[in-house]
N, C-alpha and C positions, 0 to 999 in steps of 0.2 A: 504494500500502500504506499502509496506517495501521495503527498500534500502539494497540491498545485497553486501557482501564485495566486490564482483567485479566491484561493479557499477551498476548492472543490477538493475531494479525494479521489486519487485514480485507484482501483484494485485490479489486479492480474494474478490468474493461477494457471499453470500450466502442469502439462504432464508429458514428457518426453515419451516416445514408445521405443521399448529396449532397455537395456542396461549396460553398465561398465563405460569404459573409456568414450565411445563415440556420443552415448545418452549424456554424458557429463560434458562433452565438447557442445552438442546442441543445445542445453540448458544454459550454459555460456552464452551462446549465440543468442538465443532467446533475451537473456536478461539484457545484455548489452544492448539490445536492439530496442527494448522496452524503454530502457533509460534515453537511447538516442532519440526516439521519436514521440516519446510523451509529449514535451512541449510543441514539436511542430506539427501535431496533429491536432494542438488544442485542448487535448486530452479525450478527445472524442472517441469512445471505444471501438465504433466501427472502423475509424480512420486508424488508429492503432492496429487493429487487427490485421488490415488491410497492409500496411507498412510492413508490418513484422512477419506476414507470409511472404510478401514479394522478397525480403532481407533473406528469411528462410530458404526459401527456394533458391534464390541465387548463391548464397553462401553454402549450402548442404545439399546432398542428393541422397536419394532414397533415405531420408530421415523424417520422420513425421512428429508431429505433437498434436494435443488437443491443447486448446486455450480457452479460457474466460476470460472477458475483462469488463469492469464497469467503473461508472463514475456516480459519486456520491453529490449534489450540489452542495454548495458550500454553506447553506442554512440547513442542511440535512433533511429538506422536506420533497426530495426526488432522487431516484436513481435511473442510470441509462445503462441497460446490458449491450454486450454483443456477444455471440457464440462462434466457436471454433470446433466444433466436434467434442465438445466439453460436456458433461452434466451441470444441467441447471442448477443454481444455488436452490437450498429450500428457504422460501420466503416466507415468512410468518407475519401476517396481519394482525397486531395486537388489537385494533377495533373491531374487528369481525371474530377474532378468535379461530382464524381456520389459515391453512396454507393458501398463497396465490398461486394459480397456475400461469406458469411462464413457458409460453410459445414462441419458440425463435429458432431459425435454424441457421446453419453456417458450416463451411467445411473447415474440417482439420487443418494445421498449418501444416505448410511443406508439400502438400499435393497439387493444388494448380495455382500456377503465380499470380493468376487474374482473377481469384475466388474475389467476392465482394460480400463484404459484411454488414448486415443490416443493423439496427438498432431499435430497441425496445425501450418504453419510458414509463416509470410506474412513480406514483406519489407515495412519500414516505411518511408514517404518522407515529405518535408517541405509542410504545410497546411493540414494534415491528421489529422482526429480527432476521437475518442474513446468514445461511450458514453455506461458503462454499467449501467444497471436498474435491479431492482427486478421487479416480474410480477403485483405488488401492484400500480404500473404506469398504465399499460396499460390495467388492467382488474377492474380498476376504472370504476362505473356505472356512469350514469348521472340521474336524475330525469325521462329521458323518458326510462331509462333502456337500453340504449347504452353504451358500453364501449368505453373506451378512444381510446383503440388501438393501435398497434405498426405502424400502417401505418400512425396515427395520429403524434405522438411521430417523427416518421422518415420525414414526410413533413414538420413540423414545426422546427426540427431540420436543415433539410436543407436551410428553410427558412432564420434562424438564420445566419447560416454559411453565406449564400449569401449576407445578410445585413451588416455584420460584427458587429453583437451584441456580446459584452463582457460579458453580464450576462447572460448566455445562462441557467443554472440551473434555476435561479430565474424568466424568462422567461416561462420555461416549466412548475414551480410549479405554477404559475399564472394561467397558460392555463388550469391544470390539475384541479385547485380548481374550475375555472369557470365552466369546464364541469360538476364536481360533484355536484354543485350547494349547497356544505352543507360547513361546517368549518370543520368538520370530517370526515377523511377518512376511507374505508373500511377496509383494510390491510396496514401493516407497509410499507413504499418505501424508498429505498435508490437509490442513482443514484452517478455514478461518473464520470466527465468528464475530457477528456485529450486532449490537444491541442500539435501539433509539429510543 
């Protein structure tokens, strides 16, 4: 997350396909590209994604990533999303007491150099929450072969919001480890949780 000159907050979450040196290099390319294009794009999520995609396609070949970009207005009353093959964040609407359905398409980064990334905007109100996550969370298998799943993550987040839990990410991590039944997870995981 990066604060822009106008006071808005830019957020990006990405997951490079694969592991090892190539994935580490690709992550570096994404991170440096994001830093490079953030001000040039005016912080617009769709523009950032388009620039990152072209940069990724030019710099690397046969390496792909999923990516999600958001911009939260300086007054905290609105959010703009752009998707690049990544899971939508879980978006809890405090005023309604339910999750907002985010419908937005967008191709993964590094697949087609001319991909366009559309944006969608939502208002934000008191009590709203956003949970960004990578697929390493929801695709973690348990000993019985079952995946953790987005549904389980959603149900747990709703319960934690309802109970007023303050350490939301810690509780999710403990639940994920219980499900996995191991001390080592199958994939890298990243989560970012915002409360309004």
